C-alpha positions as CSV (number, residue, x, y, z in Angstrom):
1,X,0.0,0.0,0.0
2,X,1.2,3.4,-0.9
3,X,2.0,5.6,2.1
4,X,2.1,2.8,4.6
5,X,5.4,2.0,6.3
6,X,6.1,-1.6,6.9
7,X,7.7,-2.2,10.3
8,X,9.5,-5.3,11.2
9,X,8.5,-6.9,14.5
10,X,10.9,-9.1,16.4
11,X,8.7,-10.2,19.3
12,X,11.7,-11.8,21.2
13,X,13.5,-8.5,21.1
14,X,10.5,-6.5,22.2
15,X,9.8,-9.0,25.0
16,X,13.4,-8.8,26.1
17,X,13.2,-5.0,26.0
18,X,10.2,-4.9,28.3
19,X,11.6,-7.5,30.6
20,X,14.9,-5.8,31.0
21,X,13.3,-2.4,31.5
22,X,11.0,-3.9,34.1
23,X,14.0,-5.3,36.0
24,X,15.8,-2.0,35.9
25,X,12.7,-0.1,37.2
26,X,12.3,-2.6,40.1
27,X,16.0,-2.1,41.0
28,X,15.5,1.7,40.9
29,X,12.4,1.3,43.1
30,X,14.6,-0.4,45.7
31,X,17.2,2.3,45.5
32,X,14.6,5.0,45.9
33,X,13.2,3.2,48.9
34,X,16.6,3.0,50.5
35,X,17.1,6.8,49.9
36,X,13.8,7.6,51.6
37,X,12.1,8.7,48.3
38,X,9.0,6.6,49.1
39,X,6.3,7.9,46.7
40,X,8.7,7.6,43.7
41,X,9.8,4.2,44.9
42,X,6.1,3.1,44.5
43,X,5.9,4.9,41.2
44,X,8.8,2.9,39.9
45,X,7.2,-0.3,41.3
46,X,4.2,0.5,39.1
47,X,6.4,1.0,36.1
48,X,8.1,-2.3,36.7
49,X,4.8,-4.1,36.9
50,X,3.5,-2.3,33.8
51,X,6.5,-3.2,31.8
52,X,6.5,-6.9,32.8
53,X,2.8,-7.0,31.8
54,X,3.7,-5.5,28.5
55,X,6.3,-8.3,28.0
56,X,3.6,-10.8,28.7
57,X,1.2,-9.1,26.3
58,X,3.7,-9.2,23.5
59,X,4.5,-12.9,24.3
60,X,0.8,-13.9,24.3
61,X,-0.5,-11.6,21.5
62,X,2.4,-11.4,19.2
63,X,1.9,-7.6,18.8
64,X,3.0,-4.5,20.5
65,X,1.4,-3.7,23.8
66,X,-1.1,-0.9,24.1
67,X,0.0,2.5,25.4
68,X,-1.9,2.2,28.7
69,X,-0.9,2.4,32.3
70,X,-4.0,0.6,33.8
71,X,-2.5,-2.7,35.0
72,X,-5.9,-4.6,35.2
73,X,-6.6,-3.6,31.6
74,X,-3.1,-4.7,30.5
75,X,-3.4,-8.0,32.3
76,X,-6.9,-8.7,31.0
77,X,-6.0,-7.8,27.4
78,X,-2.9,-10.1,27.7
79,X,-5.3,-12.9,28.6
80,X,-4.0,-13.3,32.2
81,X,-6.6,-14.8,34.5
82,X,-6.9,-12.7,37.6
83,X,-8.3,-13.6,41.0
84,X,-10.2,-10.9,42.9
85,X,-7.1,-10.4,45.0
86,X,-4.9,-10.0,41.9
87,X,-7.3,-7.4,40.6
88,X,-7.3,-5.5,43.9
89,X,-3.5,-5.6,44.0
90,X,-3.2,-4.3,40.4
91,X,-5.7,-1.5,41.0
92,X,-3.8,-0.4,44.1
93,X,-0.5,-0.5,42.2
94,X,-2.0,1.5,39.3
95,X,-3.0,4.2,41.8
96,X,0.7,4.6,42.7
97,X,1.3,5.7,39.2
98,X,-1.4,8.3,39.2
99,X,-0.9,9.6,42.7
100,X,2.9,9.9,42.5
101,X,2.8,11.5,39.0
102,X,-0.2,13.8,39.6
103,X,-0.2,14.6,43.3
104,X,-3.2,16.4,44.8
105,X,-2.7,19.9,46.1
106,X,-2.5,18.5,49.7
107,X,0.1,16.0,48.7
108,X,-1.8,13.4,50.7
109,X,-0.3,10.4,48.8
110,X,3.2,11.6,49.6
111,X,2.3,12.1,53.3
112,X,0.8,8.5,53.3
113,X,4.1,7.1,52.0
114,X,5.8,6.5,55.3
115,X,8.8,4.1,55.4
116,X,6.7,1.2,56.8
117,X,3.9,1.8,54.2
118,X,6.3,2.0,51.3
119,X,8.3,-1.0,52.4
120,X,5.1,-3.1,52.7
121,X,3.7,-1.9,49.4
122,X,7.0,-2.5,47.5
123,X,7.2,-6.0,49.0
124,X,3.7,-6.6,47.7
125,X,4.7,-5.3,44.3
126,X,7.7,-7.7,44.2
127,X,5.4,-10.6,44.9
128,X,3.1,-9.7,42.0
129,X,6.1,-9.0,39.8
130,X,7.6,-12.4,40.5
131,X,4.3,-14.1,39.7
132,X,4.0,-12.2,36.4
133,X,7.7,-12.7,35.5
134,X,7.2,-16.5,35.9
135,X,4.9,-16.4,32.9
136,X,7.8,-15.5,30.6
137,X,9.9,-18.5,29.7
């Protein structure tokens, strides 16, 4: 077709890209937690979860992942069966993306991100992350 650019798609390369980026973001989340930058630690935890879901999406669908940040939507579109608890976890983690990126005028999310809260939430993110990562051979 005239005017249409044909793009090559190497799914293994794209899956590797998302997987590697997810690993890096999870590592950064840990560093931020250690430095006391709690809200951004959770933000990077969300990014890691989003990117590992995008790797799974590409693996299962054989096409590029959609440009969305909603983790339940990504998981559902990737064909991952979610328990009610998984859905709740992914909804909570999605909120970290929005609340850290677009704080309200009272900065209530950042105030909520104590050391204990953030350590607990990042530990939960890591559990979800490991579960998702196990879906990639």
